[in-house]
N, C-alpha and C positions, 0 to 999 in steps of 0.2 A: 918596874912592875908593869907587865903587859896585860891589857884587858882583852879577853877573848869576847868576840861577839856572841851573845847568847841568842840562839835562834828564836825568832818570834813569828807567830802565825795568828792572825786575827781576821775574822770575817767582818767586813764593814757593812756590806749591803747585798741583798739578793733582790733582783728585779727582772721583770719581763722586758726584754728589749724589742721583740717583734712577735706578733701572733698573726697567723693566717689560716683561714678555713675556706675551703671551696667544695661545694657539692654540685658538680656540673650536670648531673642527671636527675637531680630532684625536680619535681616529686615522683617522677616515673620509677626511680630506683626503689622507692618504698613499697611498690606494688609487686616487685619481683621477689623470687625466693632468695633468702639471705644466706649466701654461701661465700663468706669473705676470704680473700687471700690478702695478707698484710706484708707490706714491704717497708721496713724501717731503715732509715739512713740517719747516722749520727755523726756529728763533727764537733771539734772544739777549735777555738782560736784564742789566743792570749794577746794582750797588749800591755806593755809596760806603761804605767802612768807615772807621776812624779813621786819622789820621796818613798820608795819601796812599796808603792801601791800597784796592784796588777789587776786588770780586768780579765776575766775569763768568761767566755760565752760558749755555752752548750747548745747546739742546734739539733733538735729532733724533727725529722721530716717523715711523715707516714703517708703512704698511698695505699688505699684499700680498694680492692676491686672485687666485684661479685661477677664471676664469669669473665667476660671481656670488658664489661662496663666499669668505668671508674666510679665508685660510690663517693668517695671523698678524698681530698688531699688536705692534710693539716700540718702545720709547722709552728714550732715554738723556738724562739731564741731566748734561752734563760741566761741572764748575766749575773755576775757576782764581782764585787770589788773586795780584794783581799790584801791585807797588809802582810807582807812576807819579808823578813830580813834575817841575815845571819846565816844563810844556807850557802853551801858550795854549789857550783854550777850543776853537777848531776842531781843533787837533791832538790834544787830549785826547779829543774826541768821535770822531775818526777812529780813534785808538788803541783805545778801548773798543769801537767799533762794527765794526771791520774787522780790525785787526791781532791783537787778543786772541782773537777767534773763530777766526781763521786758525791760531793756535797750538793751540787746543783741538780743532779738527776731527779731526786724525788719531787722537787718543785716543778721541773719541766714536765715530768710524767703526769703530775696532777693537773697542770695547765692544759696539757694536750687532752687528757681525759675529759676535762670540763668542756673544752671546745667541741669534742665529738658528741658528747651527750646533748649539748645545746643545739647541735645540728640534727637531733632526733635519731641518732644512731646508737646502737648498743655500746656500752662502756668499753673502752679500750684499755685493757689492763696489760701494760707492758711489763715483761719480765725484768728483774734486776740485770744490770750490766756490770761486768767485771772490767772496770777502767784500768786496773793494774795489768791485766792480761793484754788489753788493747794497746796500752802504752808499751809494754814489752815487745809485742809484735811490730809496732811502729819503729822502735829503736833498732830491732833486729833488721828491719827492711832498710833503714837509713844507713846502718853499718854495712850491710851487704852491698848497697849502692856505692858507698864510699870506697869500699874495697875493690869493687868492679872498676870504678873510675881511676884508681891508682894503679891498677894492673894494665891499663890500656896504654 
């Protein structure tokens, strides 16, 4: 009798790995007309720990300018430790690359919003992110690069 590995997924811990906030033009920026432009960069990285534990870190970096002046730069690295076992390689890749960041995003968004309001700027309400679509785009890019490399 063979025993099939039953897939398991368990969130072990969510934590802030790093927080950063800089308002290089304060207090002068508060006296200017507020006409913000927001640039959001997001990134994920994963690290395999021992015994089927994995760390996933979602980084959100926001630069807000009003005109040519940088109002503030804020960054949060939201980490999570997940127990994941019994998945095949494609499912594991998708879980680490899309499912886990989707769990971490609300925490990262709230931490970033908290940083910004503590800096005395208007709340930064980031729109939801479709990590499944971003993961699919990244896999398509990787596959295209792999095909290009084999054709050379």
